[in-house]
N, C-alpha and C positions, 0 to 999 in steps of 0.2 A: 439508891432505890426510892427514897422518899421523894426526891425531885422528879424521877421518872413517873411515879404514880401521880404526882401533882399535875404533870403535863398531860397524862392520859385523861384525868378527870376534867381538866380544863377544855380539852378538845371535845369530849362528849358533851359538856355543857354548851360549848359554842355551837355544836351541830344542832342541839335541841332548840337553842334560842334564835338560830338563823331564820330569816324570812323564807318560807317555802317558795315564794314567788320572787325571784331575784329582780325581775323587771319592775316590781312595785316599790322597790327600795330606792330612795333618792340619795343615798349616801354610800360611799365605798369604805367606810370606816365602821368599827364596832359601835354598839350602842353607847350613847354618851355617858350612861352611868357606869360603864366598864372602865374603871381607872387602873385596873391591875396591869402593870407594865409587862408582866409575863404573858398575859392573855393577848395584849396588843401585839407583842412580837410574834407570837404564834399565829395570830390571825393574819398578819402581813406575810409570813412565810407560806401559809397555806394558800392564800390567794395568788401569790407569786408562782407557786408550783402549778396551780390550776391553770393559770394563763399559759404557762409553758406547754402543759399537756394539750390545751386547746389548739395552740399553734402547731404542735406536732401532728395532731389529728388532721387539721386542715391541710398541712403540707403533704401528708401521706395520701389524702384523698385526691390531690391534684398532681401527684408526682408522676403518674403514668403518662399524662399528656405533657406535663411541663418538661420532663426529661426525655420525651419522645421514645420511651422504651418500647412502645408498640411498633416502631418502625422495623425493628429486626424481625420479629415474628411475622409481620405483614410482608416483609420482603421474602422471607422463606416461603410463605404461602404462595405469593405471586410467582416465585421461581418454580415451585412444584407445579402450579397450574400451567406455566409456560412449557415446562418439560413435558407434561402430559399432552399438551396441545400439539407438540412436535412428534411425539412417539408414534411410530407406525407398528402395525402388528408384526411385521418382519423383524423389527428391532427387538420385540419381546421374545420372538423365537430364537434370536441369536444371543439372548442374554446369558444363557447357560454357558455357551462356548466362550464368551468374553470373560465371564467370571472365572471359568476354569483356567484360562490363560493367565489372569491376574493372580490367582492362587498359586499357580505353578512357579511364578517368579519368586515367591516368598516361601517356596517349599512347603506349602500347606496342602492338605487334602480336602477335597470337597465331595461329599457323598453324591453318588450318581442319582440324579433326579429321574423319576419315572417319566416316560413319554406321555405327553398330554395331547389331546385333540384340541387344537387351538381354533378350529373352524367356528365353533359356537362363540368362543370368546371374541374372535375377530368380528363377528357380526354385531355383538353387543358393543364392542369398543367403537366400531364405526358409527353406531347410533349415537353413542355418547359424544364422540368428536363432532358429529354433525350439529350438535346443539351448542358447541363451544365456538365463540367468535374466533376466526382465524386471523391472527395478528398480521400475517403477510398480506391479507386483503386490504389492510390500511394503506398499502402502497398503490392502490388502485383508486381512481377518481371517476371511473365510468367512461374514460376516453381511450381505453386500450385499443379499440378497433375503429375509432372514429376517423383517423387519418385514412385508413383503407376504405371505409365506407364513403367518405367524401370523394375519394378518387374513383371509386366504383360508380357513384352517382353521376360523375362526369363522363362516364362511358369508357374510362381507362381500365385496361386489363393487362395481365401478364404479357410482356413483349419479349424481354430478354431473360435468359436464365441468370440466376443470381448465385454467387459464391460468397459466403461470409467467412472471414478469417479472424479468429479471436486474437486478443492481445496477450501479453505475458501474464501468467498465472490464471488466465481465464478458463482454460480447459481442465476438466476433471481428469485425474490420474488414478488408475486402478491397478491393484497388485495382481500379477500373474506368476508370482513366486510359488514354487512347490516345495522348497526346502522346509524341513520340519518347523523351524522357528517362525516361518512366515505363512504357513498353511492356514492358520485362523483368519488371515486377511484375504484369502484367495478370492479374486473377482470383486473385492470390495474397494471402494474409493478411499485412497489415502490422501487425496487432495480434492476438496470439494465435497459437499454433503455433510450431514450430521455425524456420520461415522468417523470422519476426519477429526472432529472435535473430541470424540471419545478416545480415539487412539492417541492423540497428542496429550490428552490429560492423563490417561491411565497406562499408556505404553510408550512413553515419550522416546526412550532410548532406541527401541526397535523401529519406531516411526522415523527417527532421524537417520538411522542406519539404512533403512529402505529407500528413503528419499534422496540421500546423497548419491552422487555419481562418482565413479572412479576418477581421482584427480589427475591421473596420468593419461588414460585413454579417453576420458570424458564419456564413457559408456556405463553399462550396468556394473555395479560392484559384485563381488562373488555372492552367489546364491540369491540375489535380489533382482527382481524383474518388474519394473513399473512401465505401464503403457498408457497412452492416451485413451480415454473413453471414446466411443464411436457414436456417430449420429448427431442429430440436432440437439438432443438432450445433453450432449457432452459439455456444452457451453451456454445453455439456455439460462441456467441459474447456478449460482455458486452453492448456496444451500436453499432450501425451500423458503420462498419469500424474498430472497435477495437475487432479483433477476439480473441477467446480463444481456443476452440476445433475444429473450423471449418476446419482448414488446415488438421488436422489428419483425420477428417471425409471425406474430399475430396479425399485424397490419398487412404484410405481404400475402398472408393466407386469404384475406378478404378479397384481394384482387386476383385470385385464382392461382396462387402459388402453392405447391406442395412438394413432396419429396422427388417428384419427377422433374422439376425445374428449379428447385432450391436445394442448395448443398451447403452445409456448414463443415468447414475443413479443420477439425481439431488436431492438435499436435502436442507432443511432449516438449513444453517450453523450456525445460531444463537443459536440453541438448543444444550444442552449437548447430548452426545451419548445415554445416558439412555432415556432422554425425546424424542429423535428422534425416538426411537423404540416405546416408550409408546404412544406418540401422533400420529405419522404418520405410524407406522409399517414399517419403512424404511428398516431395515435389514431383516425382514421377506419377504418383497417384493423382495429384492435383492437375497435372497436365492431361492425363488420360480423362479425367472427369470433364474438363473444359472442352476437350476435343470431342468427347461423346455428346455433349450438349450441341456442339456445332453440327455434328453429323446427323443427329436425330431431329433437331428442331430448326436447323438451318439459320441459326441466330448466333451472334457473338454474345459473350458473357459479361455481365456487370460484376465487378469484384469490389466488395466493401470490406476494408481492413481496419481494425481498431489498433491504436497505440503503435506497436512495433512495425506494422505495415507489411507490404509485400514487395518491396524493392528487390530483395534477393531473388525471389521467384522470377520477376520480370527479366533479370539478367541471366539467371540459371537456364531458363527455358530457351533463350536465344543461343547460348554457347554451344559450339560444335563439340566441345569436349564433355558436355554435361547433358542438358536437355535435348540438344540437337534439333531444336525447332527452326533455327535459322533467323536471319534478321527481320523477316516479315511475320513471324509467328504471332507476336502481340498485335500487330495491325490486323491480322486476319481472324483473331480469336477474342480479343478484349474490346468491348464496346466502351466501357467507362471504368475508371478506377476511383473509388471514393476513399480518401484517407480521413479517418475519424480520430481526432486528437492524436495525430501522428507524432512519434518521437523522432523526427527526421534527423535532428542534430544532437541527440542524446539527452540524458536526464542527469541533473546534478546529484540526485539521491543515489544513483548507481555508483558514483565515485565514493560517497560516504559509506555506503553499504560494504564495498570491497575493502575500504581502509579500516573501518572500526565496527562494522555490523550495525550501524545506526542510520537514522534518517529523522526527519521532522516528526514523523508519527510516533517514534519511540522517545525522543527527548522532551517532547511537549506533553507527555502523559502526566497526570497528577502524581504526586509522590508515592501514594499507595500503589497505584497501578504500575509505576516504574519499578518499585521495589519488587512486586510480585513477578513482573516480566523478567527482571534481572536474575532473580532467584530461580525462576522456572526455566528460562530460556535466555541465557546470558549473551552479552555482546560477542564474546569469543565464539560461542556455539553458533550464533546467527551468522557471523562472518565466515566461519568454516563451511556452513551450508551454502552461503552465497557463492563462495569461491569455487565450489564444485559444480555450480550451475552455469555452464558456459553460455547458455542461451541469453541470460540476462546481461552478459558482458557486451552484447550487441548495442546496448543503450549507453555505453561509455560516451562521454562528451566528444564531439567531432569538430574538427576545424581549427582547434587551438586558439591562440591569441587573436588571430585575424577575425574570428567570429565572436569570441567571448570576452575580448578585451585584455588590456595590459595592467600594469601596476598603478596606473593613474586614471584609467578610463575604460568604460565598457559601453557598448552601444545602447544598452537598456538601463544605464544608470538613471535614477530619478533626478529631476531638476525642479527647482522651485517654481519657475515660470517656464513651462516647456516651450521650446522653440523648435519647430519642425525642421529647421535648417541649421541646428547646432552642429558645428564642425567637430570632428573627432578630437582635435587637439585644443579646442576652445574650452578649457576646463573652468575658466572664470565664470562662465554662464551657468555652471552647475552649482548647486548648494554645496558648501563644504561638507565633507564626510568621507567615509570609506567607499571604495568602488567595488562593484561586483566583479571587476576584472581580476581581483585577487580572490580566486576561488577558495583558498584556504588561508586564513589569517590567524595570527597569534597575538594575544594581549600583552600589555605590560603586567608583570606579576611581581609582588613583593618578595624579597629574599631576606634571609636572616643575617647574612654577612655581606660586607662590601664586595665589589668585583675584585679589587686587588687588596692584598693585605696592607693594612696601615691607612687606608683611605677613611676619612671621617666626614666627607661631604654627604649630607642626608640624601642627595640625589642618587648616591651609589647604593642605597637600599632598595632601589628598583632597577630592574633590567628588562630588556626585551627578551621574551621567551625565544624569539627567533635567533638570538645570539647563541643560546644553547651550548655555552661552554665550548665553542669552536666546532660544534657538530655540523654546522652549515645549514641548519634548518631556518627558513625565513618565510615571510609571507609569499604565497605562490600563486602564479597565474595558472590557467587551465593546463598549459603545456608542462610547466614545472610540476604541478600537482600530479599530473598523469604519470610522469616519470617517477616521482617520489612514492606514489602509491604502489606502483609496480615493484619498486625496490622492497616494499614491505609485504610482498606476496610470495608464495612458494614458487620455486623455479618451474614446477609443473603448470601453474597458472600462467606464468610468463610465456612459456612455450605455447600454451593453448591460445593466448592472445595473439602471438606472432603468427601462428599458422592459420588463424581463422578470421582475424579482423584487422582493419586499418582505420586510423582516426585522423588522418591528415587532410590536406586540402590541395587538390591538383588543378592548376590553371592551364597547363600545357595540353593542347588538344591532341597532339600525337600520343602523349602519355595516357590521356583518357581513352583513346582508341585501343591501346594495348591493355588497359585495365578491363576491357570487355571479356578477356580470357583469364583474369585473375580473380578467383572467387573470394579472396580476402578483402577485396574492395567493394563488393556488391551490397553491403549493408550501409555504406557511406555515400550519400547522394552527392557529396563534394568530390568524390573520386571516380564516379561513373556517370555516364550520360543516361538520360531517359531513353527508353526503347524507340526504335524507328517505327513510330505509330502515329502519323500525323492526324488521323481521323479519330483517335481515341480521345475521349473527354476525361479530364482529371478535375476532381473536386477536393479541396482542403476545408474541412469543417471542424471547428474547435471553439472552446469557450475561453473567455477572458474576463478578468476582474476579480478573481479570487487569489488571495495571497499564496504565493508558491515559493518553496525553498529554492534559492538561487545560488547561494554561496555560504560559507561556514566560518565560524570562529572555532578553532581547535585548541586543546591544551594537551600537555604531555605529562607522563608519569615516570616512575622509576623504570630501570631496565628489568625486564622479566624474561622468563624462558620463552623462546620463540616456538611454542608448540604448534601453532597453526601454520607456520611457515615450513614445516617439514614436508618432504615429498611423499606423503602417504596418508592413508586414513587413520592409522594408529601410530603417531609420531613417537610415542614412548614405548614402542614394542621392545621387549627384552628377549634376546635370543641366548639360550644357555651356551651356544657355541659361537663365539664372536667371529670365527673364521668362516662361517657359513652364510655370509651376507649376500651371496649370489643365489643360494639355493634354499636357505633355511626359512624359518617362520617369519623372519624380519626382512626377507629379500625385497629390495626396492624401497625400503623405508629408512628414515633418518632418525635414529635414536638421539637422545640428549647427548650433547658433546661430552667428551671424557673428563674435561676439567670442571664440568657442571657449572659453567659460568652463564650469567644472563646474556642473551643474544640480541634482544630487541627492546627498544624503548617504546612503550605503548602510547598511543594517541587516541583521543576521543573528543567528541564535540563538547565544547565548553558550555554545558547546559546551565551553569550558574550565571551566565552573562546575558542579561536582558536590558535593552535600552530602546524604549519607544521613541525617544527624541533623536536618535541617530538617523543618518540618512546614507544608505538604506537602513530601515528598521531592523533591529536585532531582537529575536525572541528565542530564549533558551539556546543561545549560541548559533542560531540559524538566521542568516541574513535573508530577509523576505523580498521577493521580487514579484513580477507580473506573470500571470499564466492561468491555468485552469485548475489549480490546486495541487497538481502533480507534475506537470510538464511546463517548463518555462516558455514564455511567449516567443523568444528567439527560436527555440527548437520547433515550436508549433507552426510558425508562420514565415520565417525568413526565407526559406527555400521557395515557398509558394508565391510570395509577393515579389521576390527579387531574383534569387538564384536560378529558378526554372524559367524566368522570363528571359534569360540570356541564352543565346545559341550555343555557348560553350557546353552547357549541361543539358540543353534541350534542343538539339540540332533539328529535330523534326517539327519544331514549333507546336507542340501539343498545347492546346488551350487549357489553362489552369484557372479554375474559378474558386475564389476564397470566400467563405462565409464565417464570420466571427459572431459570437454571441456574448453579450455583457453579463457578468456575474456580479450582482449587487449585494446579495445577502448571504449569510452563512447557511450551509446545508445541514439539515438534521440527519445525523447518521444513525442507522438502525444497527447494522452489524459491521465491525471492522475486521477484515480478514487477518489471519495470524501474521503473515509476512507482508503486511501492507507496504511495500516498497514499490507498489508499482502501478495499480490500475484504478481509475475512477472514470465515470462517463460524462458526456456533456450534452446539454440540451439546447436546441436552437429556439424555435418559436412555432406557433401554429397559425401565424399570419402569412399570407402569400408572399409578403416582402421580407419576412424573417426579421422583424424589428422588435420582437418581444424580448425584454431583458430577462435575466435569471430571476425567477420569482418562485422559490420553493414554497410549498404549502406546509406551514408549521405542523399541522396534524398528521402529515404523511411522512413516515420515516425516510423515504427516498426523495422527498421534495416535490412529488407530483409531476405533472406533465411539462413544467416549464423550468426545470433545473438544468444547469449547464456544467456541472462538475465533470471531471475527466472520465469517470466510469459511468455515472448516472446519465450521461448524455445519450447512451444507447436507448434509454427509454423516453427521450424527449419527443415532444410532438413534432418540432421542427425538423430534427434529424430524420425521424420516420418519414416525414413528408418528402424530404430530399431523396431518400432512398427509393421510396415508392414511385416518385415522379421519374427518376432516372430509369428505374426498372420497367416502367410502363411506357417509355418512349416520350415522356414530357420533361426530360432533363433540361431542355432549352429554357424552361420557365424559371430555373434556379438562378437568382441574381446575386452578384457579389454584394457583401456588406462588411464594413469595417467599423469597429467600435473602439479599437486601441490605436496606439501610435506605431504599429508594427511597420508601416511603410517608412516612417522616419528612422526608426531603429535600423531597418534593413539597409537604408542608404548610408548609414554610418559604419557599416561593416566593410572590411577591406576585401572586396571581391576580386579586385584586380591587382 
C-alpha cells in the first residue's frame, strides 16, 4: 500500500510540474533535477502509453477509408437505387401475389392486405422515375435512327417486306399454365424481362419445372404450358435496357416500315424444329405471312435471321410432305436471306453444355461468382435443363473431322508465321502445341501409386488420364467426342437426336437430292442443298477477332449415380408397388438400380488448367480460337466462302456476299443472361465500305454503335446499314470484306 500511494503522489506531482504547452519543451525527458529512478520509470511508461493512444486514435480516424468499409453500404445503396430505377407500377401491384406465393412455400401465413388505389401512387412514382437517369439510356449514343435517316435522305424507302427471325434464347417465353401451382405466373414472362429474374431467385424449383420439356416427347411436361411471346416486342429486348432487335426495328421504321410490312417471327427455341411445327404450327404461320406480303404488296420478302438461321424453313417450305410450296416457292417469295452471325456448322459450347452443363462463361467466372452459381444452379441442374431443350441440339457440331480436324491438325490451328497455302498435312510449318482437332483433351495427372505393383520408376507416378484404367477414354476429335457425349446422355435424348438431327457431311449429289425429303437433314447445310432460287441474294455477316471457345481440356472424377441419364424428369421416383412400372406413379421412369451402384463417371472442364504460352492458348480449361466471342470462325464463314461456292451444295448458283468485321478490343458487358450458352450480337461499320473495326465505347455497357460481338452486332451501325440497304432495294451496294484468314482455313477443309 505504501508503494502504491507513493506512485500516486509521484504521478500527481508529475502532472503539476509538466509544461502545459508541450510544443514549447525542447526535451522529451523529465526535468534535470528529477533524479528519482521511480519518477523516471513512471514518466517513461506514461509517455509510451500516450503515444500508443495517439496512434490508435489516428488509426481509428482513417480506418473507414483505409479499410474501405464504406464500399459495402455504398453498394447496398446503389443496388437499391438500381432496383427502384427498374421497378414498374405493375411490379408493385403484383408484389402481394408474389409474396403470398413465397410464404406458401414455407407454410407461413400472410395477413390479407387491404386493396389500395395505386393510381395516385403510380402518378407520383412516374414523376420520381422521370427524374432518375435511366441506366439503359447509357447504351445509346444518339445514332439509333441515323442509319435510317441517312437512307431516307438519299430517297430510299421501304421496298421489300422484312421478316426478322431471332436466334436461340432471344424470344421471350410466357406461361399459359392454369394448374394451381403455376397460376401466379399466368401470362408472365418466365424467360426474358425482370420477372424472370425474380422467379429464378425466389421460386427456382418451380421455374425449372416449368421451363423443362418432357424428355421423351420433347413437348410440355404435365400441367406446365410455356409459349413464345408474340409481336415485335417478343424479341426487341431481353430485359429493359438490354436490346436485341430494337435497334434494327428503329432504323427500319425511319424508312417507312411498320407492322404492315415488318414482321418479327418469335418462337419457342426450346423445341426441336419438328415439334415447333407440330405443336405451334410455326413454319406454317411463317409461310402464310410471307405469302400474304406477296399477295398484298406484290413484293418478295427479305428474311434476316440471327444465329441459328432459317435453313430448316427454306427446305421445309419446299417439301411436298411438309410445306408443300414446291421447288420454286423460295425463288418466288424470298428476295434476300441475311445470315447474321450464323451458326452454320455448329458451336463448340453446345457440346460442352450437353456433356457437363458448362461453357466458357461459367468456368471463367471469378471464384466467388462460380461458387454462388454452383450452389444456386449446379452443373448437373444446368445440364439436365439443356438436355430437355431439343432446339439447342441443332447447334451440335456438324461435318465431323473433315471440317473440324483430326488428332494432329485442324484447319484453324494457329501458326507462328501464317502461310495462306499451308497444307493440311504440313504440320512442321505450325508452331508446336496441341491442336483444335482434338475437341476434348485430357492432361497428365499425378497419381499416388505406380501403374503396376512393384514399379519404382518416378515416371510411373504420372499417367495419362486418357488411359483411364482401361476405360478407353482418350483425347477425342469432334466425331469421337460426339459419340462419347451421346453415350453419357439419356436414351430419350439419343432418340431425340436421331429422329430430329443429322451432323454428317454428304458429298454424293444423288444422296443430297434424297435429303430434300428428310427433315432430319435440314439443319445441316452439309447434307442439303440451298433452295432452287437463282435470283435470291444471300449475305453472311459476322464479327471476327474476339477470343472464342473452340475446344476443351476435361478432367474426370469418381463414379457417381447417373441421375441425369435416367429416362424421366424424376429419376429417383419411388413407387410403393414395384410391379406397377407400366401404370404406377413411376411409369416410364428409371429409378436407381437395385444394387445401388454408381453408374457414371463424371466429367467436367478442367478449370484449374491455364496456360497462356500454349498454342492454342488455354484459359481455365478452354482452348481459345478465333470467332465472334460465341461462334467459331469456321462455323461462321466456311460455308459462305467455300461450301456454298460449290455447285454440289448450291446448284442454283445463288450469289453469297460475305462481310466480316474485325473485333479488336474487349466488350464491356452490362447484363449477362442466366444461361448464357448461346447469343451475342455483332457490329459492322457505319462507313459505306464497311471497314470500321470493332471499337466499343468504354462508357457504354453494350459498346456503342461500333461493336461486333455475337449478340451486340444487332445494334451495330454497319449491320443496320446492310439490312436497311437490302430492304430498300440498295443491296447491290453491299460489298464483300474479309479481315480474317477464313478463305485459307476453308481451303484446308476436306470438302471433296
